[in-house]
C-alpha positions in Angstrom: 0.0 0.0 0.0 1.5 3.3 -1.0 2.3 6.1 1.6 -0.3 8.5 0.1 -3.2 5.9 0.6 -2.1 5.1 4.1 -2.0 8.8 5.0 -5.5 9.3 3.4 -6.9 6.4 5.5 -5.4 7.8 8.7 -6.8 11.2 7.9 -10.3 9.8 7.4 -9.9 7.8 10.7 -9.0 11.1 12.6 -11.9 13.0 11.1 -14.4 10.4 12.1 -13.0 10.0 15.6 -11.9 6.5 14.9 -15.5 5.4 14.0 -16.9 4.4 10.7 -18.9 7.2 9.1 -22.6 6.7 9.7 -25.0 6.2 6.8 -28.2 8.0 6.3 -31.5 6.5 7.4 -35.2 7.0 6.7 -37.7 7.7 9.4 -41.3 8.0 8.2 -44.8 8.2 9.7 -47.4 5.6 8.8 -51.0 5.7 10.0 -50.4 3.6 13.1 -46.7 3.3 13.5 -43.2 4.7 12.9 -40.9 3.1 10.2 -37.2 3.2 10.6 -35.5 2.2 7.3 -38.8 0.7 6.2 -39.3 -1.4 9.3 -41.7 -0.9 12.3 -39.9 0.9 15.1 -41.1 1.3 18.7 -39.6 4.4 20.3 -38.6 3.8 23.9 -37.3 7.1 24.9 -35.7 8.6 28.0 -35.8 12.3 28.3 -33.0 14.4 29.8 -31.9 18.1 29.3 -28.3 19.0 28.5 -28.7 22.3 30.4 -29.4 20.5 33.6 -26.5 18.1 33.4 -22.7 19.0 33.6 -21.2 18.4 30.1 -18.8 15.9 31.7 -21.7 13.7 32.6 -23.7 13.7 29.4 -22.3 10.4 28.2 -22.8 8.7 31.5 -26.5 9.8 31.7 -27.2 8.6 28.1 -25.5 5.3 28.9 -27.8 5.0 32.0 -30.9 5.5 29.9 -29.7 2.9 27.4 -28.9 0.4 30.1 -32.5 0.8 31.4 -33.9 -0.2 28.0 -34.2 3.1 26.1 -33.3 3.3 22.4 -33.9 7.0 22.0 -33.2 10.3 23.9 -35.6 13.1 24.0 -34.0 16.5 24.7 -35.4 20.0 25.3 -33.4 22.9 24.0 -34.0 25.9 26.3 -34.0 29.0 24.0 -33.3 31.4 26.9 -30.2 29.4 28.0 -28.6 30.0 24.6 -29.8 33.6 23.7 -29.9 35.8 26.8 -29.7 39.0 24.7 -31.1 39.5 21.2 -28.9 38.0 18.6 -26.2 36.9 21.1 -26.1 33.1 21.0 -24.0 30.6 22.9 -24.1 27.0 21.6 -20.5 26.2 22.3 -19.4 26.7 25.9 -19.7 24.0 28.6 -23.2 22.4 28.6 -24.6 24.7 26.0 -23.0 22.7 23.1 -26.1 21.0 21.8 -24.3 19.6 18.8 -21.8 17.8 21.1 -24.7 16.3 23.1 -26.4 15.0 19.9 -23.2 13.5 18.7 -22.6 11.7 22.0 -26.1 10.3 21.8 -25.3 9.0 18.4 -22.0 7.5 19.5 -23.9 5.6 22.2 -26.2 4.1 19.6 -29.3 6.3 20.5 -31.8 8.1 18.3 -33.0 11.5 19.3 -36.3 13.3 19.5 -35.4 17.0 19.5 -37.7 19.3 21.5 -36.5 22.9 20.5 -39.5 24.9 21.6 -39.5 27.8 21.2 -41.6 27.3 24.3 -41.0 24.1 26.3 -42.4 24.5 29.8 -40.2 21.9 31.6 -40.3 23.7 35.0 -37.6 25.9 33.5 -37.6 29.7 33.9 -40.2 31.3 31.6 -40.7 27.9 29.9 -37.5 28.5 27.9 -38.5 31.9 26.4 -35.9 34.7 26.7 -36.6 37.3 29.3 -35.7 40.1 26.9 -39.1 39.6 25.3 -40.6 41.1 28.5 -39.0 44.4 27.9 -41.9 45.1 25.5 -44.8 46.3 27.9 -47.5 44.9 25.6 -45.8 41.8 24.2 -48.0 38.8 23.4 -46.4 35.4 23.4 -46.8 32.1 21.5 -48.7 33.8 18.7 -48.2 35.9 15.6 -47.1 39.1 17.5 -44.5 40.4 15.1 -41.9 41.2 17.8 -42.2 37.7 19.2 -42.1 36.1 15.8 -39.0 38.1 14.8 -37.2 36.7 17.8 -38.5 33.2 17.1 -37.3 33.2 13.5 -33.8 34.3 14.6 -33.7 31.4 17.1 -35.0 28.8 14.7 -32.6 29.9 11.9 -29.7 29.7 14.3 -30.6 26.3 15.9 -31.5 24.8 12.5 -28.1 25.7 11.1 -26.5 23.7 13.9 -28.7 20.6 13.9 -30.0 20.2 10.4 -26.9 18.1 9.5 -27.7 15.7 12.4 -31.0 14.5 11.0 -31.3 10.7 10.3 -31.6 11.6 6.6 -28.1 13.0 6.7 -26.5 10.3 8.9 -27.3 11.9 12.3 -29.5 10.7 15.2 -32.5 13.1 15.0 -35.6 11.2 14.0 -38.3 13.8 14.8 -38.6 17.4 15.8 -41.4 18.7 18.0 -43.4 21.8 17.0 -44.0 24.0 20.1 -45.1 22.2 23.3 -48.5 21.5 24.8 -49.9 24.4 22.8 -53.5 23.2 23.3 -53.2 24.0 27.0 -52.4 27.6 26.2 -54.0 28.9 23.0 -55.5 28.1 19.6 -53.5 30.0 17.0 -53.2 27.5 14.2 -51.5 30.0 12.0 -48.8 30.4 14.6 -48.2 26.6 14.8 -48.1 26.2 11.0 -45.8 29.2 10.6 -43.5 27.7 13.1 -43.4 24.3 11.3 -42.8 26.1 8.0 -39.9 28.0 9.6 -38.2 24.7 10.5 -38.8 23.3 7.0 -37.5 26.5 5.4 -34.3 26.1 7.4 -33.6 22.5 6.4 -35.5 20.3 8.8 -36.9 17.4 6.8 -37.5 14.7 9.4 -41.1 14.2 10.6 -42.6 16.6 13.1 -44.7 15.9 16.2 -46.8 17.8 18.7 -47.5 17.0 22.3 -50.7 17.7 24.1 -53.1 16.4 26.7 -55.3 13.5 25.5 -58.6 15.5 25.2 -60.4 16.7 22.1 -60.1 20.5 22.8 -56.4 20.3 23.5 -55.7 18.1 20.5 -57.8 20.2 18.1 -56.0 23.4 19.2 -52.5 22.0 19.5 -51.9 19.6 16.6 -50.4 20.3 13.2 -51.5 18.6 10.0 -49.0 15.9 9.0 -47.3 15.8 12.4 -47.4 12.7 14.7 -49.6 13.2 17.7 -47.8 13.1 21.1 -49.9 12.5 24.2 -48.9 14.0 27.5 -49.6 11.4 28.9 -51.1 8.5 26.9 -51.3 5.1 28.4 -54.7 3.6 27.6 -57.2 2.9 24.8 -59.2 6.1 25.5 -56.1 8.3 25.2 -55.1 6.9 21.9 -58.7 6.9 20.6 -58.8 10.6 21.2 -55.6 11.0 19.1 -57.0 8.8 16.3 -60.2 10.8 16.2 -58.2 14.0 15.8 -56.2 12.6 12.9 -56.4 9.0 11.9 -53.7 9.4 9.2 -50.7 9.9 11.5 -49.3 7.7 14.3 -49.8 8.7 17.9 -47.5 7.9 20.9 -47.0 8.8 24.5 -44.7 11.8 24.3 -44.5 12.1 28.1 -45.1 9.4 30.7 -44.2 10.3 34.2 -42.2 8.0 36.5 -41.7 11.0 38.9 -43.0 14.5 39.4 -41.9 18.0 40.2 -41.7 19.7 43.6 -42.3 23.3 44.7 -40.7 25.1 47.7 -42.7 24.4 50.9 -44.1 21.1 49.7 -43.1 17.6 50.6 -40.9 15.8 48.0 -43.0 14.2 45.3 -42.3 10.5 45.4 -44.7 8.5 43.1 -44.4 4.8 43.7 -43.6 2.3 40.9 -47.1 0.7 40.7 -48.6 3.2 38.3 -45.6 3.6 36.0 -45.1 -0.1 35.7 -48.7 -0.6 34.8 -48.6 2.1 32.1 -45.4 0.9 30.6 -46.6 -2.7 30.5 -49.7 -1.5 28.6 -47.6 0.5 26.1 -45.2 -2.4 25.5 -48.1 -4.9 25.1 -49.7 -2.6 22.5 -46.4 -1.8 20.8 -47.0 1.9 21.4 -44.0 4.3 21.4 -43.4 6.4 24.5 -41.0 8.8 26.3 -40.1 8.8 30.0 -40.4 12.3 31.2 -37.9 12.2 32.7 -35.5 9.3 32.8 -33.0 11.7 34.5 -33.9 15.2 35.7 -30.6 16.8 36.8 -30.5 20.2 38.4 -31.9 23.8 38.0 -28.5 25.3 38.5 -28.2 29.1 39.1 -31.5 30.9 38.7 -33.1 28.6 36.1 -35.8 27.0 38.1 -39.3 28.0 37.0 -42.6 28.3 38.8 -46.3 27.5 38.4 -49.5 29.6 38.9 -53.0 28.7 38.0 -54.7 32.0 39.2 -53.5 35.5 39.7 -52.9 35.1 43.4 -51.0 31.8 43.2 -47.3 31.4 42.9 -45.4 28.1 43.3 -41.6 28.4 42.7 -39.8 25.2 41.9 -36.9 23.8 44.0 -33.4 23.9 42.7 -33.1 20.1 42.4 -34.8 18.5 39.3 -34.2 15.0 40.7 -38.0 14.6 39.9 -37.9 11.2 41.6 -36.7 10.0 38.2 -35.3 6.5 37.6 -31.8 8.0 37.4 -31.4 10.4 40.4 -29.8 13.8 40.4 -26.4 12.3 41.0 -26.8 9.9 38.1 -27.4 6.8 40.4 -29.9 4.1 39.6 -32.9 4.0 41.9 -35.2 1.1 42.8 -37.6 2.6 40.2 -34.8 2.3 37.6 -34.3 -1.4 38.3 -38.0 -2.1 38.3 -38.4 -0.5 34.8 -35.2 -2.2 33.5 -36.4 -5.6 34.6 -39.8 -5.0 32.9 -38.3 -3.7 29.6 -35.8 -6.7 29.6 -38.8 -9.1 29.4 -39.8 -7.6 26.0 -36.4 -8.2 24.4 -36.0 -11.1 22.0 -34.7 -14.3 23.6 -31.0 -14.3 24.5 -30.8 -10.5 24.0 -29.8 -8.6 27.1 -29.7 -4.9 28.0 -26.2 -3.3 28.3 -24.5 -3.3 31.6 -24.8 -0.2 33.7 -21.9 2.2 33.4 -19.5 2.4 36.2 -20.8 4.4 39.2 -19.3 7.8 39.8 -17.3 8.7 42.9 -19.2 10.4 45.8 -17.5 12.2 48.6 -18.2 13.8 52.0 -16.6 17.2 52.9 -15.9 18.0 56.6 -17.6 21.1 58.0 -16.5 24.4 56.4 -16.0 27.4 58.6 -16.6 30.9 57.2 -14.4 33.9 58.2 -14.7 36.4 55.3 -17.8 38.6 54.9 -19.1 41.3 52.5 -22.2 43.3 53.0 -24.4 43.8 50.0 -25.1 47.3 51.2 -21.4 48.2 50.9 -21.0 46.7 47.4 -23.9 48.2 45.5 -23.5 49.2 41.8 -24.4 52.6 40.4 -28.0 53.5 40.9 -30.5 54.2 38.1 -33.3 56.7 38.5 -36.9 55.8 38.0 -40.0 57.8 38.8 -41.8 54.6 39.8 -40.3 51.1 40.2 -39.9 49.0 37.1 -39.2 45.3 36.8 -35.7 44.0 36.1 -36.5 43.2 32.5 -37.0 46.9 31.8 -33.4 47.4 32.8 -32.1 44.5 30.7 -31.6 42.3 33.7 -32.3 38.6 33.3 -32.1 37.0 36.8 -31.1 37.6 40.4 -32.0 40.4 42.7 -33.0 44.1 42.4 -33.0 46.8 45.0 -35.4 49.8 45.1 -34.7 52.8 47.4 -36.7 56.0 48.1 -37.3 58.6 50.8 -40.6 58.7 52.6 -42.3 62.0 52.2 -45.7 62.5 53.6 -46.6 59.2 55.3 -43.8 57.9 57.3 -45.3 54.8 58.9 -48.3 52.4 58.3 -49.2 49.8 55.6 -46.8 49.4 52.8 -48.4 47.7 49.8 -46.5 46.5 46.7 -48.3 46.1 43.4 -47.1 43.5 42.4 -44.2 41.9 44.1 -42.4 39.3 42.1 -41.3 37.4 44.2 -39.7 37.7 47.6 -38.7 41.0 49.3 -36.8 42.0 52.4 -37.8 45.5 53.6 -35.7 48.1 55.4 -36.3 51.5 56.9 -33.2 53.6 57.6 -31.1 50.5 57.2 -33.0 48.5 59.8 -34.7 45.2 58.8 -38.5 45.5 59.0 -39.6 42.1 57.6 -40.2 40.1 54.5 -43.0 39.8 51.9 -43.5 36.5 50.1 -45.5 36.2 47.0 -45.7 32.4 47.4 -47.8 33.1 50.5 -49.9 35.7 48.7 -48.4 38.4 50.9 -48.6 41.9 49.4 -48.1 44.3 52.3 -46.2 44.9 55.5 -46.5 47.4 58.4 -43.7 50.0 58.6 -42.9 51.2 62.1 -42.3 54.8 63.1 -38.9 56.3 62.4 -36.9 58.9 64.2 -35.6 60.6 61.0 -37.4 63.4 59.3 -37.3 61.7 55.9 -36.9 57.9 56.4 -35.2 55.9 53.7 -37.1 52.9 52.5 -35.3 50.0 50.8 -36.9 47.0 49.2 -34.6 44.2 48.1 -36.4 41.8 45.7 -35.4 38.3 44.7 -36.9 36.9 41.4 -37.7 33.3 42.3 -38.3 31.9 38.8 -40.7 32.9 36.0 -43.9 31.1 35.6 -43.4 28.4 32.9 -46.9 27.0 32.2 -50.5 28.1 31.4 -52.0 31.5 31.2 -49.7 33.6 33.5 -46.5 33.3 31.5 -45.9 37.0 31.4 -44.2 37.2 34.8 -41.8 40.1 35.1 -39.5 40.1 38.1 -39.0 42.8 40.8 -41.8 45.3 41.4 -44.1 45.4 38.4 -46.2 48.5 39.0 -46.0 50.6 42.2 -45.5 50.9 45.9 -47.9 52.7 48.2 -47.8 53.7 51.9 -51.3 54.1 53.4 -52.6 54.4 49.8 -50.1 57.1 48.8 -48.0 56.2 45.8 -44.3 56.5 46.5 -42.3 58.3 43.8 -38.7 58.9 42.8 -36.7 55.8 43.3 -33.1 54.7 43.0 -32.9 51.2 41.4 -29.8 48.9 41.8 -29.5 46.0 39.4 -28.1 42.9 41.2 -27.9 40.0 38.7 -25.5 38.1 41.0 -23.6 36.8 38.0 -19.8 36.1 38.1 -19.1 39.5 36.6 -21.0 41.2 39.4 -19.5 39.1 42.2 -15.8 39.4 41.2 -15.3 43.0 42.6 -16.9 42.1 45.9 -14.9 43.4 48.9 -14.5 41.0 51.8 -13.1 41.5 55.2 -13.1 39.7 58.6 -15.6 42.2 59.9 -19.2 40.8 60.3 -22.2 42.9 59.4 -25.3 43.0 61.6 -27.6 44.0 58.7 -29.2 41.2 56.7 -27.9 40.8 53.2 -24.4 39.3 53.6 -22.0 37.4 51.5 -20.0 34.7 53.3 -16.8 33.3 51.8 -14.5 30.4 52.8 -11.8 28.1 51.3 -11.7 24.3 51.8 -9.1 21.7 50.7 -9.8 18.4 49.0 -7.5 15.5 48.5 -9.9 13.9 46.1 -12.9 15.1 44.2 -16.3 13.5 43.7 -20.0 14.4 43.6 -21.5 15.7 46.8 -24.4 17.6 48.3 -23.8 20.7 50.3 -25.9 20.7 53.4 -27.5 24.1 53.9 -29.8 23.2 56.7 -28.2 25.7 59.1 -28.9 28.6 56.8 -32.0 30.7 55.9 -32.5 31.6 52.3 -30.0 32.4 49.5 -27.6 31.2 46.8 -24.4 29.2 46.8 -21.4 29.4 44.5 -18.5 26.9 44.4 -15.4 27.9 42.4 -17.6 30.4 40.5 -20.3 27.9 39.7 -23.8 28.9 40.9 -25.3 25.8 42.5 -28.8 27.4 42.9 -31.1 28.5 45.6 -31.7 27.1 49.1 -34.5 28.0 51.5 -35.2 26.9 55.0 -38.8 26.1 54.3 -37.6 23.1 52.4 -38.1 20.4 51.4 -34.7 20.9 49.8 -31.9 21.6 52.3 -29.0 20.2 50.2 -27.6 21.4 46.9 -25.9 19.1 44.4 -22.3 20.0 43.7 -20.9 17.9 40.8 -17.3 16.6 40.9 -16.2 18.5 37.8 -16.8 21.8 39.6 -14.4 20.8 42.4 -10.6 20.8 42.4 -7.9 18.9 44.3 -6.4 21.3 46.7 -8.0 24.7 47.4 -11.7 25.4 46.6 -13.8 28.5 47.2 -17.4 28.7 48.4 -19.5 31.9 48.5 -22.9 32.1 50.1 -25.3 35.0 49.9 -28.0 34.8 52.5 -30.9 37.2 52.7 -31.5 36.8 56.5 -28.4 35.3 58.1 -25.9 37.6 59.6 -23.9 35.1 61.7 -22.2 32.4 59.7 -23.2 28.7 60.1 -21.2 25.8 58.7 -21.5 23.8 55.5 -20.6 20.2 54.9 -20.7 17.8 52.0 -22.9 14.8 52.3 -23.7 11.8 49.9 -27.4 12.1 49.3 -30.2 14.6 48.6 
């Protein structure tokens, strides 16, 4: 063999990563089934979300789904995670590299159902929609509002340019793409749905589409698209599938979400559904050769400020906890649960004789961390950014702020004491007069007012520090701006002329923070410490001795904690830790005296 030919072979080997290049496939819809390369194909999918999983663990989580019996991965793409400002996209850094995730799924022999939104729900902040849309006071969402659709087209064009080459028709893993999400539970604009589908087609998406809606006639009529497979959220009996057949008998229907677990809000007990219901439903789906998707096979974590919220009337607000463990078969740390083994054993029974499921991947190391003592402190009040002037309070989106906290300050002229009413507070406020803590107002408890005490000063200074706890992600109250959305009144008198301080609490804002060994007696304190590790591993930081706040480890935002529970421990993945010195920063809204933190092995 000549040297040129050898070099060419080696070059091809390097380009393909040492793997044979994949061939193109066909995936088509028939009336009652899916066909992969002309043969009936039952989708057994496990859903997981790249944004909720450290990139270093993507392969492990996909392998866990495969070993449970899945042949497909369903994955949401969270638009707001990739485009926080108009036209500024990030699809390359850390766990934002969607192309890398799709390629790993393919390398592991899995097909992919892509769920790109633009709206996704998913207990994710604003259902995946970017908060910059809320800078328009009269914006209408998930419809043909020209400002919304201009942003949608920009997103679809960008994402399609990245994933179109990964369709099965081009040798990739993507078999189907979802159009919107559970649209029938929100609205009935069929022009919008069809325009969205046409946008994907215009940008090179040629695999079949599907929709996902509840299994009732009104929802299916409003939420389906002609020619797209009908997903049912959930669908696990004859009546569910009969409703889909009645809506469109010419396309296959499948269970696009079946729930082995469930979500949890702050202040609730952990949702822990038993295995009886899920095993019954999966058995029915397998016996009837219906395709289905576990929502979710692995939940992961709502790191930073990405957890969403629910509300089903104007006075309700239910923020989601940081953990998205979801009581899923694969827990937050990536470990198999009893539910996992029950489902694995069931799915194994449907395999051809002598065929076995893959072995589980090697378990990942888990560590404990001894108690960490805190000796460095920084007062929020001594580290404020430059103020902006506003006649009345405005929500953070009007200042271009995405997440975090926002502070409003004014002088009290006229009324100096009495009932302070905020219209409307989104979502949690600590209130101060002349620097002294008065109390808190909590939207999740439908609190809207607080009594201000008398002050000795002629013109007392009122300060309201507001935390955005996550934008509503489902149903009719999606427009959920953060901060103070309208006005503040004292005894009915509207308070004017405010200073506003934007506090996004991102790394850029935290870097210049000035720490000292001097403790502050005023609530709103940053606590910092260092700790040494000889070995790294996954751990949970036990925050049970703290009140309410946010934790960063080596610059990574682990998310929110809150003493009302049920979550008192925050997941810290091993890749975010280092051998040797590590840094932890805690911002607590109420605590002024440091407690300790330790690393434990379970949620």
